[in-house]
C-alpha positions as MATLAB code, in Angstrom:
seq = 'AGDDARTDTRRAAVATLAEPQAREAVLNTGGMARAVWVNGERVFARSGTWRGYYPGVERVPASLRRGENVIVVEAGHSFFLSVTDAVDWPLP';
ca = [
      17.212   -4.505  -31.631;
      17.771   -2.181  -34.459;
      15.658    0.381  -36.176;
      14.190   -2.367  -38.735;
      10.428   -2.618  -37.535;
      10.575   -6.365  -38.972;
      13.136   -7.261  -36.653;
      12.464   -5.138  -33.702;
      10.645   -6.858  -30.698;
      10.144   -3.920  -28.512;
       6.612   -3.317  -27.290;
       5.026   -0.972  -24.873;
       2.567   -1.927  -21.996;
       0.656    0.950  -20.210;
      -1.264    0.651  -16.871;
      -2.693    2.986  -14.257;
      -2.523    2.759  -10.711;
      -4.795    4.607   -8.333;
      -3.168    5.918   -5.052;
      -5.187    7.332   -2.328;
      -2.138    9.486   -1.368;
       1.197   10.290   -2.569;
       3.958    7.728   -1.639;
       7.480    6.263   -2.479;
       7.307    2.964   -3.834;
       9.577    0.404   -5.436;
       9.234   -1.024   -8.999;
      10.622   -4.531   -9.353;
      11.153   -5.509  -13.047;
      12.173   -8.640  -14.606;
      12.143  -10.296  -18.056;
      12.841   -8.068  -20.784;
      11.832   -4.969  -19.479;
      14.020   -2.364  -21.112;
      12.671    0.962  -19.609;
      10.045    2.397  -17.265;
       8.182    5.454  -17.036;
       6.015    6.744  -14.297;
       3.866    9.756  -15.098;
       5.970   10.687  -17.931;
       9.208   10.511  -16.325;
      11.825    7.878  -17.140;
      12.605    5.856  -13.861;
      14.407    3.078  -15.386;
      16.460    2.092  -18.331;
      18.227   -1.211  -18.712;
      21.991   -1.062  -19.314;
      24.399   -3.336  -20.019;
      23.753   -7.134  -20.439;
      20.298   -8.845  -19.685;
      20.466  -10.267  -15.990;
      17.877  -12.771  -16.131;
      14.151  -13.308  -16.291;
      13.282  -13.611  -12.626;
      11.122  -11.047  -11.041;
      12.636   -8.299   -9.231;
      16.100   -8.391  -10.941;
      15.979   -4.653  -10.960;
      14.429   -2.721   -8.127;
      13.775    0.862   -8.896;
      12.604    3.603   -6.416;
       9.601    5.594   -7.818;
       7.373    8.446   -6.360;
       3.480    7.918   -6.906;
       1.361   10.879   -6.778;
      -2.140   10.889   -5.237;
      -4.742    9.827   -7.731;
      -4.057    8.190  -11.127;
      -0.441    7.271  -11.944;
       0.320    6.267  -15.352;
       3.221    3.405  -15.737;
       4.702    2.733  -19.252;
       6.909   -0.206  -19.816;
       8.999   -0.762  -22.938;
       9.950   -4.473  -23.161;
      10.573   -7.437  -25.497;
       8.298  -10.226  -25.866;
       7.367  -10.653  -22.091;
       8.418   -8.848  -18.761;
       7.399   -8.747  -15.154;
       6.788   -5.518  -13.018;
       5.182   -5.396   -9.575;
       4.899   -2.356   -7.164;
       5.925   -2.778   -3.538;
       6.378   -0.489   -0.422;
       9.817   -1.665    0.122;
      12.893   -2.975   -1.600;
      12.529   -6.496   -0.232;
       9.372   -8.400    0.093;
       8.849  -11.361    2.228;
       9.317  -14.776    0.826;
       6.374  -17.126    1.058;
];
């Protein structure tokens, strides 16, 4: 999308995640997620072509601190984000 606010479909979503202790985690993105910040540090920026809508298309390591963590997602009209302990999660 360009600089024209009439045609730019970027949006930002903000969430907080409370952690009882610091830990390493994996952020699984999908959809139109363009960038992700954790506690003010950009941990993901999509580059190249869009790879699909499915959950977990990108799996990004992130450090979460004890207490409140602020996660900001810049995305298009919709996106997916989950936080897991490992790169792979079991299928149902």
